[in-house]
LUMVO-993318 format. One line per 10 residues: number of its first residue (from 1); their letters; for each residue x, y, z of N, C-alpha, C. Coordinates in steps of 0.05 Angstrom, whole numbers, plus 5000, padded with zeros to 4 digits. Layout:
BEGIN
NUM) a) X Y Z X Y Z X Y Z; ...
end
This chain:
BEGIN
1) mektinltlk) 0646 4418 4364 0679 4433 4365 0689 4418 4379; 0717 4412 4369 0736 4398 4381 0745 4403 4409; 0747 4387 4428 0753 4396 4460 0784 4389 4462; 0800 4408 4475 0827 4403 4479 0832 4407 4509; 0851 4396 4515 0864 4397 4544 0889 4406 4546; 0897 4417 4570 0928 4423 4576 0934 4401 4597; 0957 4393 4596 0969 4370 4618 0993 4381 4623; 1006 4369 4646 1031 4364 4660 1037 4338 4654; 1058 4331 4650 1073 4306 4647 1092 4299 4661; 1095 4282 4677 1115 4274 4693 1125 4248 4678
11) vwrqngpkek) 1148 4246 4662 1159 4234 4647 1183 4215 4658; 1189 4191 4662 1210 4176 4668 1233 4176 4648; 1256 4188 4654 1275 4189 4633 1303 4172 4647; 1315 4153 4636 1334 4137 4641 1353 4129 4613; 1378 4135 4617 1397 4127 4590 1403 4101 4588; 1399 4084 4604 1404 4056 4602 1398 4037 4629; 1398 4011 4629 1395 3996 4652 1414 4003 4677; 1433 4012 4669 1456 4013 4688 1457 4040 4704; 1442 4066 4687 1440 4088 4694 1419 4096 4711; 1426 4120 4725 1402 4123 4752 1383 4140 4733
21) grfetfkvsn) 1357 4136 4739 1336 4148 4727 1326 4171 4741; 1307 4190 4731 1292 4209 4740 1268 4218 4724; 1250 4231 4739 1222 4240 4725 1232 4272 4715; 1224 4274 4693 1221 4302 4682 1196 4315 4679; 1190 4341 4683 1168 4350 4679 1162 4368 4655; 1143 4363 4637 1139 4374 4615 1104 4386 4614; 1101 4408 4601 1077 4417 4600 1069 4413 4568; 1047 4402 4561 1030 4402 4532 1006 4414 4530; 1001 4430 4511 0979 4445 4509 0960 4435 4482; 0934 4441 4490 0919 4442 4467 0919 4419 4451
31) istdssflem) 0917 4392 4466 0918 4367 4462 0885 4356 4455; 0881 4349 4433 0853 4340 4425 0849 4314 4444; 0820 4314 4452 0813 4294 4471 0805 4273 4452; 0806 4272 4423 0802 4252 4408 0827 4239 4399; 0850 4244 4400 0881 4240 4394 0882 4214 4418; 0901 4194 4409 0908 4175 4429 0931 4184 4446; 0935 4168 4465 0957 4173 4482 0985 4176 4467; 0985 4155 4450 1014 4159 4433 1018 4181 4414; 0994 4188 4407 0993 4217 4391 1001 4240 4406; 0996 4239 4435 1000 4261 4449 1031 4258 4455
41) mdilneqlis) 1044 4235 4458 1071 4227 4463 1084 4239 4435; 1075 4236 4416 1087 4244 4388 1094 4279 4390; 1070 4290 4396 1061 4319 4402 1084 4329 4422; 1090 4312 4446 1109 4323 4459 1139 4319 4449; 1144 4302 4434 1172 4298 4424 1175 4323 4405; 1154 4325 4388 1155 4348 4363 1165 4371 4379; 1154 4376 4407 1156 4404 4418 1186 4399 4427; 1193 4377 4440 1220 4375 4449 1248 4376 4429; 1239 4368 4406 1256 4368 4384 1258 4401 4372; 1236 4411 4370 1236 4443 4365 1254 4461 4385
51) enkepvafdh) 1253 4450 4411 1269 4467 4429 1298 4453 4434; 1306 4432 4411 1330 4426 4408 1342 4406 4440; 1321 4394 4446 1320 4377 4469 1316 4347 4459; 1331 4327 4468 1323 4301 4467 1297 4293 4475; 1284 4279 4447 1259 4270 4454 1257 4238 4474; 1235 4238 4482 1225 4216 4502 1229 4192 4479; 1239 4168 4491 1241 4143 4477 1218 4126 4487; 1199 4114 4471 1184 4099 4481 1174 4080 4455; 1162 4058 4461 1157 4032 4441 1129 4037 4433; 1127 4027 4407 1105 4026 4389 1113 4014 4361
61) dcregicgmc) 1087 4001 4353 1088 3993 4323 1065 3993 4311; 1048 3975 4317 1020 3977 4301 1001 3998 4306; 1002 4006 4329 0984 4026 4343 0954 4021 4338; 0949 3988 4334 0920 3977 4336 0916 3958 4359; 0930 3960 4379 0923 3944 4401 0931 3914 4393; 0947 3906 4374 0954 3882 4359 0983 3873 4372; 1003 3890 4369 1032 3879 4375 1037 3877 4402; 1029 3895 4421 1037 3893 4447 1061 3909 4459; 1069 3923 4439 1093 3939 4447 1094 3962 4463; 1065 3978 4458 1062 4004 4478 1063 4001 4505
71) slyingrphg) 1089 3993 4519 1084 3985 4545 1090 4006 4560; 1069 4019 4572 1071 4042 4590 1051 4042 4612; 1067 4047 4635 1048 4049 4663 1041 4080 4671; 1017 4086 4668 1004 4113 4664 0990 4115 4693; 0994 4137 4706 0979 4138 4730 0976 4118 4747; 0996 4098 4749 0996 4075 4765 0980 4051 4759; 0979 4050 4730 0964 4031 4719 0979 4022 4693; 0977 3995 4685 0993 3986 4661 0973 3994 4639; 0978 4010 4620 0965 4018 4594 0946 4044 4602; 0942 4052 4626 0928 4077 4630 0899 4071 4643
81) pdddvttcql) 0890 4098 4647 0860 4094 4661 0835 4085 4644; 0838 4058 4634 0815 4053 4621 0817 4019 4622; 0800 4005 4613 0797 3975 4613 0801 3961 4589; 0812 3939 4586 0811 3923 4563 0824 3945 4537; 0848 3962 4544 0859 3973 4518 0890 3970 4527; 0903 3972 4502 0935 3976 4506 0934 4007 4500; 0966 4019 4507 0967 4044 4511 0956 4057 4480; 0960 4047 4457 0962 4060 4431 0925 4064 4430; 0910 4051 4450 0884 4050 4440 0871 4068 4461; 0885 4082 4483 0877 4101 4506 0874 4126 4498
91) hmrkfkdget) 0852 4140 4495 0845 4163 4488 0851 4188 4502; 0857 4211 4497 0860 4232 4516 0838 4242 4531; 0815 4235 4522 0787 4242 4532 0785 4220 4563; 0799 4205 4567 0798 4195 4594 0817 4212 4616; 0823 4240 4603 0843 4253 4625 0828 4279 4624; 0832 4295 4648 0814 4321 4649 0838 4345 4649; 0825 4364 4639 0837 4386 4634 0854 4393 4656; 0882 4399 4658 0900 4407 4681 0911 4390 4693; 0911 4361 4691 0910 4342 4701 0948 4335 4701; 0959 4324 4721 0977 4314 4719 0986 4281 4715
101) vtiepwraaa) 0993 4277 4694 0999 4249 4682 1023 4240 4690; 1025 4221 4704 1061 4206 4711 1059 4183 4690; 1079 4179 4680 1093 4158 4656 1109 4149 4663; 1113 4118 4670 1134 4104 4667 1137 4076 4654; 1158 4067 4647 1163 4041 4643 1152 4016 4659; 1149 3994 4650 1147 3972 4661 1166 3971 4685; 1160 3956 4706 1179 3957 4728 1179 3926 4737; 1203 3911 4727 1207 3888 4729 1238 3880 4729; 1248 3864 4744 1280 3855 4743 1279 3845 4716; 1263 3826 4702 1265 3810 4683 1255 3833 4661
111) fpiikdlivd) 1250 3853 4661 1246 3873 4642 1265 3902 4640; 1292 3893 4641 1309 3915 4640 1308 3941 4621; 1308 3969 4631 1300 3985 4617 1321 3990 4597; 1315 3996 4574 1334 4002 4549 1344 4029 4547; 1317 4044 4551 1323 4072 4548 1293 4089 4554; 1291 4105 4573 1270 4125 4580 1242 4099 4588; 1229 4101 4562 1201 4085 4572 1202 4059 4558; 1228 4050 4545 1228 4029 4533 1243 4006 4546; 1231 3980 4552 1243 3961 4566 1245 3939 4547; 1268 3917 4556 1273 3895 4545 1256 3871 4548
121) rsafdkiiaa) 1236 3865 4537 1212 3848 4532 1226 3818 4525; 1248 3812 4520 1261 3793 4503 1256 3770 4522; 1252 3772 4545 1247 3750 4567 1225 3730 4558; 1206 3740 4553 1182 3730 4536 1188 3714 4513; 1205 3726 4496 1210 3709 4471 1227 3684 4480; 1246 3687 4500 1260 3666 4507 1242 3641 4524; 1219 3651 4534 1200 3633 4546 1188 3615 4526; 1182 3630 4497 1169 3616 4482 1187 3598 4468; 1211 3601 4465 1229 3591 4453 1240 3563 4465; 1233 3565 4496 1236 3545 4513 1217 3519 4508
131) ggyvsvntgg) 1198 3530 4491 1175 3507 4492 1148 3512 4480; 1143 3540 4473 1111 3545 4468 1114 3546 4439; 1116 3524 4424 1111 3513 4396 1104 3488 4395; 1099 3481 4370 1092 3450 4364 1117 3438 4341; 1135 3420 4352 1156 3416 4335 1152 3385 4328; 1130 3372 4331 1129 3344 4321 1117 3349 4292; 1120 3330 4279 1109 3329 4249 1076 3322 4247; 1063 3336 4246 1031 3335 4247 1020 3333 4217; 1034 3330 4196 1027 3328 4169 1023 3349 4157; 1010 3347 4139 0999 3371 4121 0977 3388 4132
141) vpdanaipip) 0969 3406 4122 0945 3421 4135 0918 3407 4129; 0907 3403 4154 0879 3383 4144 0855 3398 4144; 0836 3394 4136 0810 3403 4133 0802 3422 4162; 0791 3441 4161 0782 3454 4187 0764 3432 4207; 0748 3416 4193 0735 3400 4210 0741 3368 4206; 0771 3361 4204 0775 3334 4202 0787 3329 4225; 0791 3344 4246 0799 3335 4277 0779 3345 4293; 0759 3331 4304 0737 3343 4320 0750 3354 4339; 0738 3375 4356 0750 3389 4374 0723 3399 4392; 0725 3392 4417 0697 3403 4430 0695 3434 4427
151) kpdaddamda) 0676 3447 4422 0672 3471 4422 0682 3490 4439; 0678 3485 4471 0689 3496 4494 0718 3500 4493; 0728 3474 4481 0760 3472 4479 0769 3493 4460; 0761 3494 4437 0765 3510 4418 0761 3538 4425; 0742 3546 4438 0737 3575 4448 0756 3582 4468; 0763 3561 4483 0783 3573 4507 0813 3577 4496; 0821 3556 4476 0845 3558 4457 0847 3580 4450; 0827 3590 4435 0827 3617 4417 0829 3643 4438; 0816 3638 4456 0817 3664 4479 0850 3665 4492; 0857 3642 4496 0887 3639 4511 0908 3651 4489
161) ascigcgacv) 0902 3643 4459 0919 3647 4438 0919 3678 4433; 0898 3691 4443 0897 3720 4439 0915 3742 4453; 0934 3727 4472 0950 3739 4486 0972 3752 4467; 0980 3782 4476 0996 3789 4454 1023 3798 4465; 1027 3788 4488 1053 3789 4502 1065 3816 4509; 1041 3834 4514 1051 3858 4522 1063 3868 4550; 1066 3848 4569 1073 3849 4594 1057 3861 4612; 1038 3870 4606 1016 3883 4627 1010 3870 4649; 1009 3844 4649 1009 3822 4670 1030 3824 4691; 1055 3827 4679 1080 3827 4698 1079 3854 4709
171) aacknssaml) 1070 3873 4698 1078 3899 4709 1058 3906 4732; 1031 3898 4731 1010 3894 4751 1018 3882 4772; 1029 3857 4766 1033 3840 4794 1054 3842 4811; 1048 3845 4839 1067 3857 4859 1091 3841 4860; 1089 3816 4849 1118 3796 4850 1133 3798 4820; 1122 3813 4800 1128 3811 4768 1127 3786 4763; 1107 3770 4769 1102 3745 4760 1093 3746 4728; 1107 3722 4709 1097 3719 4685 1078 3699 4683; 1061 3683 4701 1046 3663 4702 1021 3666 4679; 1010 3692 4683 0986 3694 4666 0998 3690 4636
181) fvsakvshla) 1024 3703 4628 1029 3697 4596 1040 3670 4595; 1051 3655 4613 1056 3631 4607 1038 3611 4603; 1021 3619 4622 0996 3601 4621 0975 3600 4600; 0978 3630 4586 0961 3628 4562 0975 3612 4540; 1003 3621 4537 1015 3605 4517 1016 3573 4519; 1015 3564 4542 1015 3532 4548 0986 3524 4539; 0969 3540 4550 0938 3532 4545 0926 3531 4518; 0937 3549 4504 0924 3550 4478 0936 3525 4457; 0960 3515 4468 0966 3487 4458 0966 3463 4470; 0956 3469 4497 0950 3443 4511 0918 3435 4507
191) llpqgrveaa) 0901 3454 4496 0872 3449 4488 0868 3432 4468; 0896 3431 4451 0886 3427 4421 0906 3397 4419; 0893 3379 4399 0908 3358 4393 0937 3357 4383; 0939 3375 4371 0970 3375 4360 0988 3387 4385; 0981 3398 4405 0995 3408 4423 1004 3384 4447; 0982 3364 4444 0983 3349 4471 1007 3328 4469; 1019 3324 4444 1045 3307 4445 1064 3311 4460; 1071 3340 4466 1093 3355 4477 1084 3367 4500; 1064 3365 4513 1050 3377 4533 1066 3379 4555; 1078 3354 4565 1089 3351 4588 1120 3366 4582
201) rrakamvakm) 1135 3363 4562 1157 3381 4559 1155 3405 4563; 1135 3417 4543 1124 3442 4544 1125 3455 4569; 1107 3445 4585 1106 3457 4613 1123 3463 4628; 1144 3438 4630 1167 3438 4653 1182 3456 4641; 1192 3457 4612 1208 3472 4600 1205 3504 4599; 1179 3515 4601 1166 3540 4602 1172 3551 4627; 1160 3533 4644 1162 3542 4673 1185 3545 4686; 1205 3529 4678 1237 3529 4680 1245 3553 4674; 1246 3564 4649 1254 3584 4633 1241 3612 4651; 1217 3614 4654 1207 3636 4674 1219 3636 4697
211) delgfggctn) 1223 3616 4710 1240 3617 4735 1268 3627 4735; 1280 3618 4714 1309 3626 4708 1312 3653 4709; 1292 3665 4691 1297 3695 4680 1290 3712 4701; 1280 3702 4731 1278 3721 4748 1252 3733 4753; 1227 3719 4744 1207 3727 4743 1192 3714 4775; 1175 3732 4786 1164 3722 4808 1145 3701 4808; 1140 3694 4834 1115 3678 4838 1091 3685 4839; 1071 3671 4827 1037 3681 4827 1029 3676 4855; 1013 3693 4866 0999 3693 4890 0969 3697 4882; 0961 3693 4862 0930 3695 4851 0913 3717 4863
221) tgacevecpk) 0932 3741 4860 0914 3766 4870 0894 3774 4845; 0898 3769 4822 0883 3772 4795 0890 3798 4788; 0908 3814 4797 0913 3840 4788 0921 3835 4752; 0933 3811 4747 0945 3809 4721 0917 3806 4704; 0896 3789 4711 0874 3793 4692 0863 3813 4695; 0856 3833 4711 0844 3862 4714 0855 3877 4688; 0883 3875 4687 0897 3897 4669 0904 3884 4644; 0902 3860 4638 0904 3843 4615 0889 3860 4588; 0896 3873 4570 0888 3887 4552 0868 3865 4531; 0871 3835 4532 0858 3817 4516 0842 3799 4537
231) nisianiarl) 0838 3808 4564 0818 3796 4578 0830 3761 4585; 0857 3756 4581 0864 3729 4587 0856 3724 4620; 0842 3699 4621 0830 3692 4648 0855 3678 4663; 0851 3680 4689 0871 3667 4713 0864 3635 4708; 0844 3630 4694 0833 3600 4698 0856 3584 4684; 0871 3601 4663 0892 3590 4648 0919 3585 4665; 0918 3596 4689 0944 3594 4711 0938 3567 4724; 0910 3566 4729 0902 3537 4743 0910 3515 4721; 0898 3519 4695 0909 3494 4678 0940 3493 4671; 0952 3510 4676 0987 3514 4675 0996 3493 4698
241) nreylvarlg) 0983 3500 4722 0989 3488 4745 0986 3456 4740; 0962 3450 4731 0956 3420 4730 0971 3410 4707; 0981 3423 4687 0997 3412 4666 1021 3407 4679; 1032 3426 4691 1061 3420 4706 1060 3399 4721; 1041 3397 4742 1039 3375 4761 1040 3348 4748; 1023 3341 4728 1022 3315 4714 1047 3314 4704; 1057 3332 4688 1085 3330 4678 1108 3318 4696; 1110 3332 4720 1122 3322 4743 1122 3299 4753; 1093 3286 4751 1090 3263 4766 1097 3244 4747; 1099 3248 4722 1105 3229 4702 1129 3221 4695
251) e) 1151 3241 4713 1180 3233 4713 1190 3210 4715
end
């Protein structure tokens, strides 16, 4: 038999980055514990539309834990009370009947609120544009085994490349640091021969852009690693620091 729960939702509402925000309280009933958190939000919005009220704006796309868009701060945690998941992978079985659930957007100066629960994460795109790519001519696509790469390096590069840029690391950090994101994007290229040619330029350019955009400094508390849905390791931050130091010493 399907289990359902009733919830009280405290949802952040804000018309734009320059408007004053506030919490609004809603009741939702008979929510299946098998539904996802975003499906619950859909039900809330259907309820609001039927009452001729403005629905809650929230971001989503793939709903498969791939795109990183579903950036919600739920009960004090990025992506809610579960580990290694995005919001769209969070299920309502993680909540208790009658519980009050507080839903907020990411809180970071570099992620201004667009509307309600949607924030502008284009700062991440600007960091990537500053250097998170390979622009040198590496020729045609070689056979998979044509360039010998140590297995540990290949594994670490693949792990770093799994970052989906959701911003949970920034939201979890007390300084709103983007170091875990930047280090993942630097690491997956720095560990591969195709990325070594531009390694120094990349590290300096991406760190400079991160600082320019207003992200805070890293204090290595590890909150970013804990809340990352893709388990990106803070060992990447150490690698970024080494890459950046070597780049500056080579000036």
